[in-house]
C-alpha positions as CSV (number, residue, x, y, z in Angstrom):
1,M,-99.6,97.8,-3.8
2,V,-98.2,100.9,-3.0
3,I,-94.4,101.4,-2.1
4,L,-93.3,103.3,0.6
5,H,-89.4,104.7,0.4
6,V,-88.4,104.8,4.3
7,K,-85.8,107.4,5.0
8,R,-84.6,108.2,8.5
9,G,-84.0,112.2,8.2
10,D,-82.0,112.3,4.2
11,E,-80.9,108.3,4.7
12,S,-82.3,106.4,2.6
13,Q,-83.5,103.0,4.1
14,F,-85.5,100.5,2.9
15,L,-88.6,100.1,0.6
16,Y,-92.1,99.0,2.4
17,E,-94.7,97.6,0.2
18,T,-98.4,98.0,1.7
19,N,-102.0,98.8,0.8
20,V,-103.7,101.9,1.0
21,N,-106.2,100.8,2.7
22,N,-104.4,99.9,5.4
23,S,-104.4,102.0,9.1
24,V,-101.5,104.4,9.6
25,D,-100.8,103.1,12.7
26,E,-100.6,99.4,11.6
27,V,-98.1,100.4,9.0
28,V,-95.7,102.1,11.4
29,K,-95.4,99.3,13.4
30,D,-94.6,97.4,10.6
31,I,-92.0,99.9,9.7
32,V,-90.1,100.4,12.8
33,A,-89.9,96.3,13.6
34,I,-88.0,96.2,10.1
35,F,-86.2,99.7,11.1
36,N,-85.1,98.4,14.2
37,G,-84.7,94.6,13.2
38,R,-81.8,96.2,10.8
39,L,-79.9,98.1,13.9
40,K,-79.6,95.0,15.8
41,V,-78.6,93.2,12.8
42,K,-76.0,95.2,12.2
43,R,-75.4,95.0,16.0
44,L,-74.9,91.9,15.6
45,C,-72.3,91.5,12.8
46,F,-70.4,94.4,15.0
47,E,-70.3,91.6,17.8
48,I,-69.8,88.7,16.3
49,E,-66.6,90.2,14.7
50,E,-65.4,90.7,17.9
51,L,-66.6,86.9,19.1
52,K,-64.5,85.4,16.4
53,T,-61.4,87.0,17.1
54,H,-61.1,87.1,20.8
55,G,-64.0,84.7,22.4
56,T,-67.0,85.0,24.5
57,F,-67.2,88.2,26.7
58,L,-65.8,88.3,30.1
59,P,-67.9,88.3,33.4
60,P,-68.7,92.5,34.2
61,E,-67.2,92.9,37.1
62,M,-63.5,91.6,35.0
63,Q,-63.8,93.4,32.1
64,G,-61.0,96.5,31.9
65,L,-59.3,94.8,34.7
66,T,-54.9,93.2,34.0
67,E,-54.1,90.0,34.7
68,E,-52.5,91.2,37.7
69,Q,-55.4,92.7,38.9
70,I,-57.3,89.7,38.4
71,K,-55.2,87.4,39.8
72,E,-55.1,89.9,43.0
73,L,-59.2,90.0,43.3
74,K,-59.2,86.3,43.2
75,L,-61.9,86.7,40.1
76,E,-62.3,83.9,37.7
77,D,-64.1,83.5,34.2
78,P,-66.4,80.3,35.0
79,W,-67.5,80.5,31.4
80,A,-64.5,80.9,29.2
81,K,-63.6,76.9,29.4
82,R,-66.8,76.3,29.3
83,C,-68.4,77.6,26.2
84,A,-65.1,77.7,24.3
85,P,-65.4,76.1,21.0
86,A,-63.6,72.8,20.2
87,G,-59.9,73.6,18.8
88,Y,-59.8,76.9,20.5
89,V,-56.8,79.1,20.4
90,E,-55.8,81.8,22.5
91,V,-55.7,85.6,21.5
92,K,-55.4,88.0,23.9
93,D,-58.2,90.7,23.8
94,D,-55.9,93.8,24.8
95,M,-59.9,95.9,25.5
96,G,-59.9,93.4,28.7
97,R,-63.6,92.4,27.3
98,R,-63.3,88.9,26.3
99,C,-61.4,85.8,27.4
100,G,-58.9,85.3,24.9
101,L,-60.1,81.7,23.6
102,A,-60.7,82.5,19.8
103,P,-62.4,79.7,17.3
104,P,-60.1,78.2,15.1
105,P,-60.0,79.7,11.5
106,N,-62.0,77.6,9.6
107,L,-65.2,77.9,12.4
108,Q,-63.8,82.0,12.0
109,E,-64.8,81.4,8.5
110,V,-68.1,80.4,9.3
111,L,-68.9,83.4,11.8
112,T,-67.3,85.3,8.6
113,K,-69.5,83.9,6.0
114,A,-73.1,84.2,8.3
115,A,-72.6,87.8,9.2
116,E,-72.1,88.8,5.5
117,T,-74.8,86.6,4.3
118,A,-77.1,88.2,7.3
119,K,-75.9,91.8,6.2
120,E,-77.0,91.2,2.1
121,Y,-80.5,90.8,3.9
122,I,-80.7,93.8,4.7
123,T,-78.6,96.2,2.6
124,K,-79.6,99.4,1.6
125,K,-78.7,98.5,-2.1
126,H,-81.9,97.1,-2.1
127,V,-83.6,100.6,-2.7
128,N,-81.6,100.6,-5.7
129,S,-82.8,97.1,-7.3
130,Q,-86.7,98.0,-6.0
131,K,-86.7,94.9,-3.2
132,C,-88.9,95.7,-0.7
133,L,-88.3,94.7,2.9
134,T,-90.2,92.6,5.4
135,Q,-89.8,91.6,8.8
136,K,-89.7,88.3,7.1
137,D,-85.7,89.3,6.0
138,V,-85.1,90.9,8.9
139,A,-86.0,87.1,10.6
140,E,-83.9,85.2,8.1
141,A,-80.6,87.5,8.9
142,L,-81.0,86.9,12.5
143,D,-81.4,82.6,12.0
144,E,-78.2,83.0,9.6
145,L,-76.5,84.6,12.9
146,R,-77.7,82.1,15.4
147,G,-77.0,79.4,13.3
148,A,-73.8,79.8,12.8
149,T,-73.3,80.8,16.7
150,K,-74.0,77.1,17.7
151,I,-72.2,75.8,15.2
152,V,-69.2,77.4,16.7
153,F,-70.1,77.6,20.0
154,P,-72.1,74.6,20.8
155,A,-72.1,74.8,24.4
156,G,-73.8,78.3,24.0
157,L,-72.3,81.5,24.9
158,P,-72.5,83.6,28.3
159,P,-76.0,85.1,29.7
160,H,-74.3,87.8,29.7
161,D,-72.5,87.8,26.3
162,P,-74.1,90.8,24.2
163,V,-74.6,88.1,21.2
164,R,-76.4,86.0,23.2
165,M,-78.2,88.9,24.9
166,E,-78.9,89.9,21.5
167,L,-80.4,86.6,20.4
168,D,-82.2,86.2,23.1
169,N,-83.8,90.0,23.1
170,V,-82.9,90.9,26.1
171,E,-79.7,93.2,25.3
172,D,-79.5,96.8,27.4
173,L,-78.8,99.4,25.0
174,S,-78.3,102.3,27.7
175,G,-75.7,104.4,28.0
176,T,-74.7,103.4,24.5
177,Q,-75.0,105.6,20.8
178,A,-77.1,102.3,19.6
179,S,-80.4,103.5,21.9
180,K,-80.3,106.8,20.2
181,E,-80.5,105.1,17.2
182,V,-83.4,103.0,18.1
183,I,-87.2,103.9,17.7
184,D,-89.5,103.6,20.8
185,P,-92.5,101.9,18.6
186,S,-95.0,103.7,21.2
187,R,-93.7,107.3,19.8
188,A,-92.6,106.8,16.4
189,C,-94.7,108.0,13.3
190,L,-94.4,108.5,9.6
191,W,-94.3,112.0,7.7
192,A,-94.7,112.5,3.5
193,C,-95.0,115.3,1.7
194,G,-94.4,117.7,4.7
195,K,-96.9,116.4,7.0
196,K,-97.6,114.1,9.3
197,L,-99.7,110.6,9.1
198,L,-101.5,110.5,11.7
199,N,-102.2,107.2,13.4
200,T,-105.8,107.1,14.0
201,N,-106.4,107.3,9.5
202,K,-106.2,105.3,6.6
203,L,-102.6,105.2,4.3
204,S,-105.6,106.4,2.0
205,D,-106.4,109.5,3.7
206,H,-103.2,111.1,3.4
207,L,-101.7,109.4,-0.2
208,G,-105.4,109.0,-2.2
209,K,-106.9,106.0,-3.5
210,N,-104.0,105.3,-5.8
211,D,-103.0,101.8,-4.9
212,K,-99.9,101.8,-7.6
213,S,-97.9,104.5,-6.9
214,K,-94.4,105.1,-4.5
215,V,-94.0,107.5,-1.9
216,T,-91.1,108.8,0.0
217,V,-91.7,109.0,4.0
218,K,-89.9,109.4,6.8
219,L,-89.4,107.7,10.0
220,C,-89.3,110.0,13.3
221,S,-89.7,109.4,16.8
222,S,-92.4,112.2,18.2
223,S,-90.3,113.8,20.3
224,E,-88.1,115.1,17.3
225,G,-89.2,118.1,15.1
226,A,-91.0,117.8,11.8
227,P,-88.1,116.2,9.1
228,G,-87.0,118.6,5.9
229,R,-88.5,118.1,3.3
230,E,-87.4,116.2,0.2
231,P,-85.1,118.5,-2.3
232,I,-86.3,119.1,-5.2
233,M,-83.7,117.4,-7.1
234,T,-81.6,114.5,-6.0
235,E,-77.5,115.3,-5.2
236,D,-76.9,113.5,-8.9
237,E,-79.1,116.2,-10.7
238,R,-78.0,119.0,-8.9
239,K,-74.5,118.2,-9.9
240,Q,-75.0,117.6,-13.4
241,L,-76.8,121.3,-13.7
242,M,-74.2,122.2,-12.7
243,L,-71.5,120.7,-14.8
244,Q,-73.9,121.9,-17.7
245,A,-74.0,125.2,-16.7
246,Y,-70.0,125.4,-16.3
247,R,-70.0,123.9,-19.7
248,K,-72.3,126.9,-21.3
249,Q,-70.7,129.4,-19.5
250,E,-66.9,128.1,-21.0
251,E,-68.6,128.1,-23.9
252,W,-69.9,131.5,-24.3
253,K,-66.3,132.6,-23.1
254,K,-65.0,131.3,-25.9
255,L,-67.3,133.0,-28.7
256,E,-66.5,136.1,-26.5
257,Q,-63.0,136.1,-26.8
258,D,-62.9,134.5,-30.1
259,D,-61.9,137.9,-32.4
260,D,-60.7,136.1,-35.5
261,D,-62.4,137.2,-38.9
262,S,-60.8,134.8,-41.1
263,Y,-63.7,133.2,-41.7
264,L,-64.4,135.6,-44.2
265,D,-62.6,134.8,-46.9
266,S,-64.2,131.7,-47.0
267,K,-66.6,130.9,-50.6
268,W,-69.3,130.2,-48.4
269,A,-69.0,133.8,-46.8
270,D,-68.6,135.3,-50.2
271,G,-71.3,138.0,-51.0
272,Q,-70.8,137.9,-54.7
273,N,-70.5,134.3,-54.9
274,M,-74.2,133.8,-56.4
275,K,-74.3,136.4,-59.0
276,R,-71.0,135.3,-60.0
277,Q,-72.9,131.9,-60.8
278,F,-75.8,133.2,-62.6
279,H,-73.5,135.3,-65.0
280,G,-71.4,132.0,-65.4
281,L,-68.4,134.0,-64.0
282,N,-66.8,130.7,-61.9
283,N,-64.1,129.0,-62.2
284,I,-62.4,131.6,-65.0
285,S,-59.2,130.8,-65.8
286,W,-56.8,133.6,-67.7
287,K,-54.0,132.6,-69.8
288,P,-51.5,134.8,-71.5
289,V,-51.6,134.7,-75.6
290,M,-48.5,133.7,-77.0
291,K,-47.3,135.6,-80.1
292,Q,-46.2,133.8,-83.0
């Protein structure tokens, strides 16, 4: 099986295992599903952090209003008490986005652990450990978050709550930064070795028939230009090379500055040493003769 190291721009994302006989179109769709799934898990983890701290989402018409404005307009959140977890605590949301009926500490811990587990399923660290990512891993991360949400909020969440909308796949990302990160499957494409992989071809048409190789591919949208080529060496390799060059340069500087010739007095630097050895003139001591 060939292993594809998927990148978005210059940022490493995950490893993907496939067969060179698979079509490019099939591989692209699978990779995009994993990529977008990872983004969904990250968005959910962020919203669950808000959910455990300040409770469920307010209706759109109440968001951003002060308590005085809500009373003046006679608005009421019909979902707050209905969806509130058992033993809830009141924590005001200064952003005015959530109702303020948060889960108690023990249930907050359930959501925290679920978010940490979900992040582990999709972490980029798997690239270093040579673990390939699949749609099943993304699904397990989502199931972990879904299960924890049902435990803490047995009555469910309001239909307008971002966590519920994400889990029901009806999220509206229009006008948000997250919408720019998601890739449209119909416009997705892969690049490798500076060339675009054509959806009508098989992987083997671009990567060869060696099924035991590892190739770096870059995930792009067709509306984007060609991604930058992979650098000849990694950032760590470049730093090591610069460090070695600097050390070499410092050694040469020291040699140029060292004009000490005291080494000429050393025994090994004596050009007549061998001659004296042959004539037996080494280690001769002279003593004055004492007169009787």
